[in-house]
C-alpha positions in Angstrom: 27.8 19.9 -3.2 26.6 17.2 -0.7 23.3 17.8 1.0 22.8 16.0 4.3 19.4 14.7 5.5 19.2 17.5 8.1 19.9 20.2 5.5 17.5 18.8 3.1 14.9 18.2 5.8 13.9 14.6 6.5 10.9 13.3 4.6 9.1 12.4 7.8 9.4 16.0 9.1 7.3 17.2 6.2 4.1 15.5 7.6 1.6 18.1 8.5 -1.1 16.6 11.0 -3.4 19.7 10.5 -3.4 19.3 6.7 -3.8 15.5 7.0 -6.8 16.1 9.2 -8.4 18.3 6.6 -7.7 15.9 3.8 -9.0 12.8 5.6 -12.0 14.7 6.8 -13.0 15.6 3.3 -11.8 12.6 1.3 -12.6 9.9 3.9 -16.4 10.2 3.8 -16.5 10.4 -0.1 -14.3 7.3 -0.5 -16.2 5.4 2.2 -19.5 6.1 0.6 -18.4 5.6 -3.0 -16.7 2.2 -2.3 -19.0 1.3 0.6 -15.6 0.7 2.3 -15.0 -1.2 5.5 -11.8 -1.5 7.5 -11.8 -4.4 10.0 -9.4 -5.3 12.7 -7.8 -2.0 13.7 -7.9 -3.2 17.3 -5.2 -5.8 16.1 -2.7 -2.9 15.6 -0.2 -2.3 18.3 -1.5 0.5 20.6 1.8 2.4 20.4 5.2 2.3 18.9 6.5 1.6 15.4 4.9 -1.0 13.1 5.2 -2.0 9.5 1.9 -2.5 7.9 2.3 -4.7 4.9 -0.5 -4.9 2.4 -1.5 -6.1 -1.0 -2.0 -3.3 -3.6 -5.0 -3.0 -5.9 -6.8 -0.9 -8.4 -4.1 0.2 -10.9 -3.0 3.8 -11.2 -6.1 5.2 -9.2 -5.7 2.8 -6.4 -8.0 3.7 -3.5 -6.0 1.6 -0.9 -4.6 4.4 1.2 -7.7 6.5 0.9 -9.7 3.7 2.4 -7.3 2.8 5.2 -5.9 6.2 6.3 -9.1 7.9 7.4 -10.1 4.9 9.5 -6.6 4.6 11.0 -6.7 8.3 12.2 -10.3 8.0 13.4 -9.0 5.1 15.6 -5.7 6.4 16.7 -5.9 10.2 16.3 -3.5 12.6 14.6 -0.8 12.3 17.3 0.3 9.0 15.7 1.5 9.6 12.1 0.9 7.1 9.3 3.5 7.2 6.6 3.0 5.5 3.3 5.9 4.5 1.1 5.5 5.4 -2.6 7.5 5.3 -5.8 9.5 8.5 -6.5 7.5 9.1 -9.6 4.4 10.1 -7.7 6.3 13.1 -6.3 7.0 14.6 -9.7 4.9 17.6 -10.5 2.7 19.9 -8.4 1.3 17.3 -6.1 4.6 16.2 -4.6 4.6 18.6 -1.7 1.0 18.0 -0.9 1.6 14.2 -0.8 4.5 14.7 1.6 2.4 16.9 3.9 -0.2 14.1 4.0 2.5 11.5 5.1 3.5 9.9 1.7 7.2 9.5 1.7 9.6 8.2 -1.0 10.1 4.4 -0.8 13.6 3.8 0.6 15.0 1.7 3.5 16.4 4.8 5.0 13.0 6.7 5.0 11.1 3.7 6.3 13.7 3.1 9.1 13.7 6.7 10.2 9.8 6.7 10.4 9.7 3.4 12.3 12.3 4.3 14.8 10.4 7.5 15.5 7.5 5.3 16.7 5.3 5.9 13.6 3.3 3.4 11.6 4.5 2.8 8.1 2.4 1.4 5.3 4.1 -0.5 2.5 2.9 -2.3 -0.6 5.8 -4.6 -1.5 4.2 -5.6 -4.8 3.9 -2.0 -5.9 2.5 -1.4 -9.4 3.3 -5.0 -10.3 0.7 -6.1 -7.7 -1.9 -3.3 -8.3 -2.1 -4.2 -12.0 -2.4 -8.0 -11.5 -4.8 -9.6 -14.0 -8.4 -9.9 -13.0 -8.2 -13.6 -13.3 -5.6 -13.6 -10.3 -7.3 -10.7 -8.5 -7.2 -12.5 -5.1 -3.6 -13.7 -5.2 -1.0 -12.0 -3.0 2.0 -11.4 -5.3 5.0 -9.3 -4.1 7.0 -10.2 -7.2 9.7 -11.7 -5.0 10.4 -8.5 -3.1 11.5 -9.1 0.5 13.0 -5.8 1.5 10.1 -5.1 3.8 11.2 -7.9 6.0 14.8 -6.6 6.3 13.3 -3.1 7.1 11.2 -4.5 9.9 14.1 -6.6 11.3 16.5 -3.6 11.3 14.0 -1.3 12.9 13.0 -3.8 15.5 9.3 -3.5 14.8 6.5 -6.0 14.2 5.0 -6.6 10.8 1.3 -6.1 10.7 -0.2 -7.9 7.6 -3.2 -6.3 6.0 -5.3 -7.5 3.0 -7.9 -5.8 0.9 -10.4 -7.0 -1.6 -12.6 -5.3 -4.1 -10.4 -2.6 -5.7 -9.2 -5.1 -8.4 -12.8 -5.1 -9.5 -12.9 -1.4 -10.4 -12.0 -2.3 -13.9 -11.0 -5.3 -16.0 -7.2 -5.8 -15.8 -6.0 -7.8 -18.8 -2.3 -8.0 -18.4 0.7 -6.4 -16.7 2.7 -6.2 -19.8 5.9 -6.8 -18.0 7.5 -8.7 -20.9 6.7 -5.9 -23.3 8.2 -3.3 -20.8 11.4 -5.2 -20.7 11.6 -5.6 -24.5 11.2 -1.9 -25.3 13.6 -0.8 -22.5 11.1 0.8 -20.0 12.9 -0.9 -17.1 15.8 1.6 -17.6 13.3 4.3 -16.5 12.3 2.1 -13.5 9.1 1.1 -15.3 8.6 -2.6 -15.0 5.2 -2.9 -16.5 3.1 -1.7 -19.4 -0.4 -2.7 -18.2 -3.6 -3.2 -20.3 -7.0 -2.7 -18.8 -10.6 -2.0 -19.8 -12.8 0.4 -17.9 -15.1 3.5 -18.0 -15.2 5.9 -19.9 -12.2 5.3 -22.2 -12.4 1.5 -22.8 -9.0 0.0 -23.5 -6.2 1.8 -21.6 -2.4 1.2 -21.8 -1.7 3.0 -18.5 -3.2 6.2 -20.1 -5.8 7.5 -20.1 -6.7 6.2 -16.6 -10.3 5.0 -16.4 -12.6 6.0 -13.5 -12.8 3.3 -10.9 -16.2 1.5 -10.7 -17.8 1.8 -7.3 -16.8 -1.7 -6.2 -17.3 -2.6 -2.5 -13.9 -2.6 -0.8 -13.2 -4.5 2.4 -9.9 -4.1 4.2 -8.8 -6.4 7.1 -5.9 -5.7 9.5 -4.4 -9.0 10.8 -2.6 -9.8 14.0 1.1 -8.4 14.3 4.0 -10.7 13.7 6.8 -10.4 16.2 9.7 -11.5 14.0 12.1 -12.3 16.8 9.6 -14.1 18.9 8.5 -16.3 16.0 11.7 -16.7 14.0 14.6 -16.1 16.5 17.4 -13.7 16.8 18.7 -14.4 13.3 15.6 -14.8 11.2 15.7 -16.1 7.7 14.3 -13.3 5.5 12.8 -15.7 2.9 11.1 -17.8 5.6 9.6 -14.7 7.2 8.4 -13.5 3.8 6.8 -16.8 3.0 5.0 -16.8 6.4 3.7 -13.2 5.9 2.3 -14.0 2.4 0.8 -17.3 3.7 -1.0 -15.4 6.5 -2.2 -12.8 4.1 -3.4 -15.3 1.4 -5.4 -17.2 4.0 -7.2 -14.0 5.1 -7.7 -12.9 1.5 -9.2 -16.3 0.7 -11.6 -15.8 3.6 -12.7 -12.4 2.3 -13.1 -13.9 -1.2 -15.4 -16.5 0.1 -17.6 -13.9 1.7 -18.0 -12.1 -1.6 -21.1 -12.9 -3.5 -20.9 -10.8 -6.7 -18.1 -8.8 -8.4 -18.4 -5.0 -7.7 -21.5 -5.4 -5.6 -19.6 -7.3 -3.0 
């Protein structure tokens, strides 16, 4: 039997602003203190309307990216403007799935993103996904989306600006040795939509191959929101997706390099 979007209830309709307020009010101060987190440049965000925030992703399985950004976003814009975060379907498996949806996390798909953007919401996407969040420590400050450009098409089709955002520090919460993408391919994990088998070293378990997840070190995290990119204004009515993607990553890399130059010591910031 076919189930329509209206019958199943759209992902975006599951967002609960009251619940989100409670979560951010409790988690936000803890995360901010633990990571000494800063979010800069929120005034650069469009004051209203849909926008696609595109960010690098860091910190492995226990990435703090959203927990750093979301509380500051709501503090700035209030809870009348929802922030949706696109996530891999696997995070919704198990008992936390419903809670994540109530907090604005939606399954990553072009349809879900387009629906949220056209409703005037802000959508946060990490194009590099796990591939990016498990990048080796030696390339911690390199923007790498693994060649994924779907976010550009999503922004074009929805008619919204891309708002680049970069973050530094979360890749210092443990030592990331390798993504293990070649191993994942050899043993067939890609059939289960697992593209990597990452190796890392951290506290308290030492060497970890995905599991057990180590506790993130309290590295200082700085997130910076950059100026919006109006795709049509900068690239014309029929923009080249690869050209837009190259520009977005170049802008982000420049900003990330600037944050890296400010950083004096790993973890301490």
